[in-house]
C-alpha positions as CSV (number, residue, x, y, z in Angstrom):
1,X,-7.0,33.2,2.9
2,X,-3.9,31.0,2.3
3,X,-2.8,29.7,-1.1
4,X,-0.7,26.9,0.6
5,X,-2.0,23.4,0.1
6,X,-3.8,21.7,3.0
7,X,-3.6,18.1,4.0
8,X,-7.0,16.5,4.8
9,X,-6.6,12.9,6.2
10,X,-9.6,10.6,6.4
11,X,-10.2,8.1,9.2
12,X,-7.4,5.6,9.4
13,X,-4.9,7.8,7.7
14,X,-4.5,10.4,10.5
15,X,-0.9,9.4,11.4
16,X,0.3,9.4,7.8
17,X,-1.5,12.7,7.2
18,X,0.4,14.2,10.1
19,X,3.7,12.9,8.8
20,X,3.0,14.1,5.3
21,X,2.1,17.5,6.5
22,X,5.4,17.7,8.5
23,X,7.4,16.6,5.5
24,X,5.8,19.2,3.2
25,X,5.6,22.0,5.9
26,X,1.9,22.1,5.0
27,X,-1.2,22.9,7.1
28,X,-2.9,19.8,8.6
29,X,-6.6,20.4,8.0
30,X,-9.5,19.2,10.2
31,X,-12.0,16.8,8.7
32,X,-14.7,15.7,11.1
33,X,-16.5,12.4,10.4
34,X,-18.8,10.1,12.3
35,X,-21.7,7.8,11.8
36,X,-25.3,8.3,12.6
37,X,-27.1,5.5,14.5
38,X,-28.5,4.2,11.2
39,X,-25.0,3.9,9.7
40,X,-25.0,7.0,7.4
41,X,-21.9,9.1,7.4
42,X,-21.5,12.6,8.6
43,X,-18.7,14.7,7.1
44,X,-17.7,18.3,8.0
45,X,-14.7,20.3,6.7
46,X,-13.5,22.5,9.6
47,X,-10.7,24.3,7.8
48,X,-10.6,27.1,5.3
49,X,-9.9,25.6,1.9
50,X,-10.9,28.5,-0.4
51,X,-8.5,28.9,-3.3
52,X,-6.3,26.0,-2.1
53,X,-5.1,22.6,-3.3
54,X,-6.6,20.0,-0.9
55,X,-4.6,16.8,-0.5
56,X,-6.9,14.0,0.7
57,X,-5.0,11.2,2.4
58,X,-7.1,8.1,2.4
59,X,-5.7,4.5,2.4
60,X,-8.4,2.5,0.8
61,X,-7.9,-0.7,2.8
62,X,-11.7,-1.0,3.5
63,X,-13.0,0.7,0.4
64,X,-16.7,-0.1,0.8
65,X,-16.7,1.8,4.2
66,X,-14.3,4.5,3.0
67,X,-15.6,5.4,-0.4
68,X,-18.7,7.3,0.5
69,X,-16.9,9.4,3.1
70,X,-14.2,10.1,0.5
71,X,-16.8,11.3,-2.0
72,X,-18.6,13.4,0.5
73,X,-15.3,15.0,1.6
74,X,-14.2,15.6,-2.0
75,X,-17.5,17.2,-3.0
76,X,-17.7,19.4,0.1
77,X,-14.1,20.6,-0.4
78,X,-15.0,21.7,-4.0
79,X,-18.2,23.4,-2.8
80,X,-16.2,25.3,-0.2
81,X,-13.8,26.6,-2.8
82,X,-10.9,24.2,-3.1
83,X,-9.4,24.7,-6.5
84,X,-7.6,21.3,-6.9
85,X,-8.1,17.9,-5.3
86,X,-5.3,15.4,-5.0
87,X,-6.0,11.9,-3.6
88,X,-3.1,10.3,-1.9
89,X,-4.2,6.7,-1.5
90,X,-1.1,4.8,-0.4
91,X,-3.1,1.5,-0.7
92,X,-5.4,1.4,-3.7
93,X,-8.2,-1.0,-3.5
94,X,-10.2,-2.8,-6.2
95,X,-7.2,-3.8,-8.4
96,X,-7.8,-7.5,-8.2
97,X,-10.7,-8.0,-10.5
98,X,-9.2,-6.7,-13.7
99,X,-11.0,-9.0,-16.2
100,X,-14.2,-10.9,-16.4
101,X,-13.1,-14.4,-15.4
102,X,-16.6,-15.8,-15.3
103,X,-19.7,-14.7,-17.3
104,X,-21.5,-11.8,-15.7
105,X,-18.7,-10.8,-13.3
106,X,-18.2,-7.1,-12.6
107,X,-14.8,-5.8,-13.7
108,X,-14.5,-3.8,-10.5
109,X,-11.0,-2.4,-11.1
110,X,-12.4,-0.4,-14.1
111,X,-15.6,0.6,-12.3
112,X,-13.7,1.8,-9.2
113,X,-11.3,3.8,-11.3
114,X,-14.1,5.6,-13.0
115,X,-15.7,6.5,-9.7
116,X,-12.5,7.8,-8.2
117,X,-11.6,9.7,-11.4
118,X,-14.9,11.5,-11.2
119,X,-14.1,13.0,-7.8
120,X,-10.4,14.1,-7.8
121,X,-8.0,15.8,-10.2
122,X,-5.0,13.6,-9.5
123,X,-4.2,10.2,-7.8
124,X,-1.0,9.2,-6.1
125,X,-0.6,5.7,-4.8
126,X,2.1,3.1,-3.9
127,X,2.7,-0.2,-5.5
128,X,-0.8,-0.9,-6.8
129,X,-1.5,-4.4,-7.9
130,X,-1.0,-3.9,-11.7
131,X,-1.3,-7.4,-13.2
132,X,-3.1,-7.3,-16.5
133,X,-3.0,-3.5,-16.6
134,X,0.3,-2.1,-17.7
135,X,-0.3,1.3,-16.1
136,X,-3.0,3.1,-14.0
137,X,-3.6,5.3,-17.1
138,X,-5.4,2.4,-18.7
139,X,-8.3,2.7,-16.3
140,X,-8.0,6.1,-14.6
141,X,-8.9,9.1,-16.6
142,X,-7.1,11.6,-14.2
143,X,-3.3,11.7,-13.9
144,X,-2.3,8.8,-11.7
145,X,1.1,8.2,-10.3
146,X,2.2,4.8,-9.0
147,X,5.2,5.1,-6.7
148,X,7.4,2.2,-5.7
149,X,8.4,1.3,-2.1
150,X,11.2,-1.2,-3.1
151,X,14.0,1.2,-2.2
152,X,12.5,1.8,1.2
153,X,12.3,-1.9,1.9
154,X,15.9,-2.4,0.6
155,X,17.3,0.3,2.8
156,X,15.5,-1.0,5.9
157,X,16.8,-4.6,5.2
158,X,20.3,-3.3,4.7
159,X,20.2,-1.4,8.0
160,X,18.3,-4.0,10.2
161,X,19.2,-7.5,9.0
162,X,22.6,-9.1,9.2
163,X,23.5,-11.4,6.3
164,X,20.1,-11.3,4.6
165,X,18.9,-13.6,1.9
166,X,16.1,-11.9,0.0
167,X,13.4,-14.3,-1.1
168,X,10.5,-13.6,-3.4
169,X,7.4,-15.9,-3.5
170,X,6.9,-16.3,-7.2
171,X,8.0,-15.3,-10.7
172,X,5.8,-12.2,-10.7
173,X,8.0,-10.8,-7.9
174,X,11.3,-11.4,-9.7
175,X,12.0,-7.9,-11.0
176,X,10.9,-6.3,-7.7
177,X,13.0,-8.8,-5.6
178,X,16.0,-8.3,-7.8
179,X,15.8,-4.5,-7.3
180,X,15.5,-4.9,-3.5
181,X,18.4,-7.3,-3.3
182,X,20.7,-5.2,-5.5
183,X,20.1,-2.1,-3.4
184,X,20.5,-4.0,-0.1
185,X,23.6,-5.7,-1.4
186,X,22.3,-9.2,-0.7
187,X,21.8,-12.4,-2.7
188,X,18.2,-13.4,-3.6
189,X,16.0,-16.3,-4.7
190,X,12.7,-16.4,-6.4
191,X,10.4,-19.3,-5.6
192,X,7.7,-21.0,-7.7
193,X,4.2,-20.6,-6.4
194,X,1.0,-22.5,-7.5
195,X,-2.2,-21.0,-6.2
196,X,-5.3,-23.3,-6.0
197,X,-7.5,-20.9,-4.1
198,X,-7.4,-17.9,-1.6
199,X,-6.0,-20.2,1.1
200,X,-4.5,-23.0,-0.9
201,X,-0.9,-22.3,-2.0
202,X,1.9,-24.7,-3.0
203,X,5.6,-23.4,-2.9
204,X,8.4,-25.3,-4.7
205,X,11.5,-24.9,-2.6
206,X,15.0,-25.2,-4.1
207,X,18.1,-26.6,-2.4
208,X,18.9,-24.1,0.3
209,X,22.0,-25.7,1.7
210,X,24.3,-23.0,0.5
211,X,22.3,-20.3,2.3
212,X,22.1,-21.8,5.9
213,X,24.3,-19.0,7.2
214,X,21.9,-16.4,6.0
215,X,18.8,-14.8,7.5
216,X,15.9,-15.4,5.1
217,X,14.0,-12.2,4.3
218,X,10.6,-12.8,2.7
219,X,9.2,-9.9,0.8
220,X,5.9,-9.3,-1.0
221,X,4.0,-6.3,-2.1
222,X,0.7,-7.3,-0.4
223,X,0.0,-9.8,2.5
224,X,-3.6,-10.6,2.9
225,X,-4.4,-14.2,3.7
226,X,-0.7,-14.7,4.5
227,X,-0.7,-18.2,3.1
228,X,2.2,-17.6,0.8
229,X,4.6,-16.3,3.5
230,X,3.4,-19.0,5.9
231,X,4.1,-21.8,3.5
232,X,7.5,-20.4,2.7
233,X,8.3,-20.0,6.4
234,X,7.3,-23.6,7.0
235,X,9.4,-24.7,4.1
236,X,12.5,-22.8,5.3
237,X,12.1,-24.3,8.8
238,X,11.9,-27.8,7.4
239,X,15.2,-27.2,5.6
240,X,17.0,-26.0,8.6
241,X,17.0,-22.2,8.0
242,X,16.3,-19.8,10.8
243,X,12.9,-18.0,11.2
244,X,12.5,-15.4,8.4
245,X,12.1,-11.7,8.6
246,X,8.9,-10.9,6.7
247,X,8.7,-7.5,4.9
248,X,5.7,-6.2,3.0
249,X,4.4,-3.0,1.5
250,X,0.7,-3.4,2.2
251,X,-0.1,-5.2,5.5
252,X,-3.7,-6.2,5.0
253,X,-3.4,-9.4,7.2
254,X,-7.0,-10.7,7.1
255,X,-8.4,-12.6,10.0
256,X,-5.7,-14.5,11.9
257,X,-3.0,-14.2,9.3
258,X,-0.8,-11.9,11.3
259,X,-0.8,-14.1,14.4
260,X,-0.1,-17.3,12.3
261,X,2.8,-15.7,10.5
262,X,4.2,-14.1,13.7
263,X,4.5,-17.6,15.2
264,X,6.8,-18.5,12.4
265,X,8.7,-15.3,11.8
266,X,11.6,-13.6,13.6
267,X,10.0,-10.3,12.8
268,X,7.3,-8.8,10.6
269,X,7.7,-5.3,9.2
270,X,5.5,-3.3,6.8
271,X,5.3,0.2,5.4
272,X,2.6,2.5,6.8
273,X,0.5,2.6,3.6
274,X,-2.2,1.4,5.9
275,X,-2.2,1.3,9.8
276,X,-1.1,-2.0,11.3
277,X,1.0,-3.0,14.3
278,X,3.8,-4.2,12.0
279,X,4.3,-0.7,10.6
280,X,8.0,0.2,10.7
281,X,8.8,1.8,7.4
282,X,7.5,5.3,6.7
283,X,6.3,6.3,3.2
284,X,5.7,9.9,4.0
285,X,9.0,11.0,2.5
286,X,8.3,9.1,-0.7
287,X,4.9,10.7,-1.0
288,X,6.2,14.2,-0.2
289,X,8.9,14.0,-2.8
290,X,6.3,12.9,-5.5
291,X,4.0,15.7,-4.6
292,X,6.8,18.2,-4.8
293,X,8.0,16.8,-8.2
294,X,4.5,17.1,-9.6
295,X,4.1,20.7,-8.5
296,X,1.4,19.9,-5.9
297,X,3.3,21.9,-3.3
298,X,6.0,24.5,-3.3
């Protein structure tokens, strides 16, 4: 029996799980999952977890499909003798609905937090969409750590983009954009966005004449419909600026959003909080450092 922690990646997080295990010099466990013909999930833990901390790596990009597998894996690990369960969820779902906007709506951010808190002993995530919640501790009852990928984005921009102009899509991004620009040693702008629906976005563009010798770098924490970056890219083109480099933490890219943005961008790069062809910035080191700092590993 080994007292060393064991990394247990769920489907979709295998690559990040391997990278995290390498960073931590930890064992990479084997978790077998598949679906029966009727859609039910089969889960089997094929590693010895007795007396060990098990680190579940599960990016919750498709939470409705992932959640039951996560629950089955967590409960089986406990039944097999794991002494502590840490969930590393680089992308944390169900943070959008954080209040009851219309009568009768489910406040799913709170409900999902309660469900996750019942299954694990600690949560580690990256740049969750904290809007009306000041901290994860307001809704999660287990210790929950929210890491920030801004330094990783800044370092990538500084190394890969010549004469960047960092552009944030709205006032909510100002503090984040300012940090990236400062670390990258680049000027920045924050635009004004008006959202009228999931796919209806207006962007107010300032005078960009002083920045025509710069490469625009659009950054956002999450890209889902892609409408914000697409509207900004179109506005930049109309004002004579070159195609932008688009950088994001969470590359959700619903439907044809990636193809539409790719037509307008010089390059699209994301972190690997969830698997996507645009992945180019690793978060394994960030996660490993946090797990060491919190005493999850030696």
